[in-house]
C-alpha positions in Angstrom: 0.0 0.0 0.0 1.4 3.4 -1.0 1.8 6.1 1.6 -0.6 9.0 1.2 0.5 12.5 1.9 -1.2 14.0 4.9 -1.9 17.7 5.6 -2.7 19.9 8.6 -5.3 22.6 8.6 -5.0 25.4 11.1 -7.7 28.1 11.3 -9.0 30.7 13.9 -12.3 32.4 13.7 -13.8 35.1 15.9 -17.5 34.9 16.4 -20.2 37.0 18.1 -20.7 34.9 21.1 -18.6 33.9 24.2 -16.2 31.0 24.0 -18.5 29.0 26.3 -21.5 29.7 24.1 -19.6 28.6 21.0 -18.5 25.4 22.8 -22.2 24.8 23.8 -23.4 25.3 20.3 -20.9 22.7 19.0 -21.6 20.1 21.6 -25.4 20.5 21.8 -26.8 18.4 18.9 -30.0 20.7 18.5 -28.0 24.0 18.6 -25.2 22.5 16.3 -27.9 21.5 13.8 -29.5 24.9 13.9 -26.2 26.6 13.4 -25.2 24.5 10.3 -28.7 23.8 9.0 -28.3 20.0 9.0 -28.8 17.1 11.3 -26.1 16.4 13.9 -25.3 13.6 16.3 -22.8 14.5 19.0 -22.1 13.9 22.7 -19.4 14.9 25.2 -19.1 11.3 26.3 -15.7 9.8 25.4 -15.8 7.6 22.3 -19.3 8.6 21.5 -20.2 8.8 17.7 -20.3 12.1 15.9 -22.0 12.7 12.6 -23.3 15.7 10.6 -24.8 16.5 7.2 -26.5 13.0 6.9 -23.3 11.2 7.6 -21.1 13.2 5.2 -19.0 13.9 8.3 -18.5 11.2 10.9 -16.2 10.1 13.7 -16.2 10.1 17.5 -15.6 12.5 20.4 -12.4 11.4 21.9 -12.0 13.9 24.7 -13.7 17.1 26.0 -12.5 19.6 28.6 -15.8 21.7 28.9 -16.1 24.5 28.0 -12.6 24.9 26.4 -11.5 21.9 24.3 -12.9 19.3 22.0 -10.9 16.5 20.3 -12.6 14.2 17.8 -11.6 11.6 15.3 -13.1 12.9 12.1 -13.6 11.9 8.5 -15.6 13.0 5.5 -17.3 11.0 2.9 -14.4 12.0 0.5 -11.8 10.1 2.5 -10.8 6.8 0.9 -11.8 3.7 2.8 -8.1 3.1 3.4 -7.5 6.5 4.9 -7.3 6.6 8.7 -9.5 9.2 10.5 -8.1 12.6 10.9 -8.0 14.3 14.3 -9.9 17.5 14.9 -8.9 19.8 17.9 -11.1 22.7 18.7 -10.2 25.2 21.4 -12.5 27.9 22.6 -11.1 31.2 23.9 -12.8 34.5 25.0 -11.7 37.4 22.9 -13.2 40.5 24.5 -16.9 40.3 24.2 -16.6 37.6 21.5 -15.2 34.1 21.3 -12.5 32.6 19.2 -12.3 29.1 17.9 -8.9 27.8 17.2 -9.0 24.7 14.9 -6.2 22.3 14.2 -7.2 19.5 11.9 -4.5 16.8 11.6 -4.0 14.0 9.0 -6.4 15.3 6.4 -5.8 13.2 3.3 -4.4 15.0 0.3 -7.4 14.3 -1.9 -9.8 16.0 0.5 -7.5 18.7 1.9 -8.9 21.6 -0.1 -12.5 20.5 0.5 -12.0 20.2 4.2 -10.0 23.4 4.5 -12.6 25.4 2.5 -15.5 23.5 3.9 -14.9 24.8 7.4 -15.7 28.4 6.2 -18.5 27.3 3.8 -20.3 24.8 6.1 -19.4 26.0 9.6 -18.1 29.5 10.0 -20.4 31.3 7.5 -23.5 29.6 8.7 -22.5 30.1 12.4 -22.1 33.8 11.7 -25.7 33.9 10.2 -27.1 31.8 13.1 -25.5 34.0 15.7 -26.7 37.2 14.0 -30.3 35.9 13.9 -30.5 35.0 17.6 
């Protein structure tokens, strides 16, 4: 089996809510679904399954330090069956009256790197901005 090149994605986004609110939106399946406009299954329980967008994204919650850190195994439907799960690390930090999410996404397969990198803005950050503005 040939080795596939792996990539790391690093992003930070400041949103109009406290870090704790942002953490709660991500970890609450109903709020998460409202924010992205698609069904979500998620829990803070270690090794609990995670899925979003009808299974287009899936994995499990590995570790949580509420309300500051989430670590998940993560894959998209564009990963090859032979690709291992990537690791998603989200940290939540207050930034004045707003909150910042720092994202580190490790071991994203080369064939899905651009889709995952751009997808965070398209499918998460932009919809979250809209959701937060409409509350």
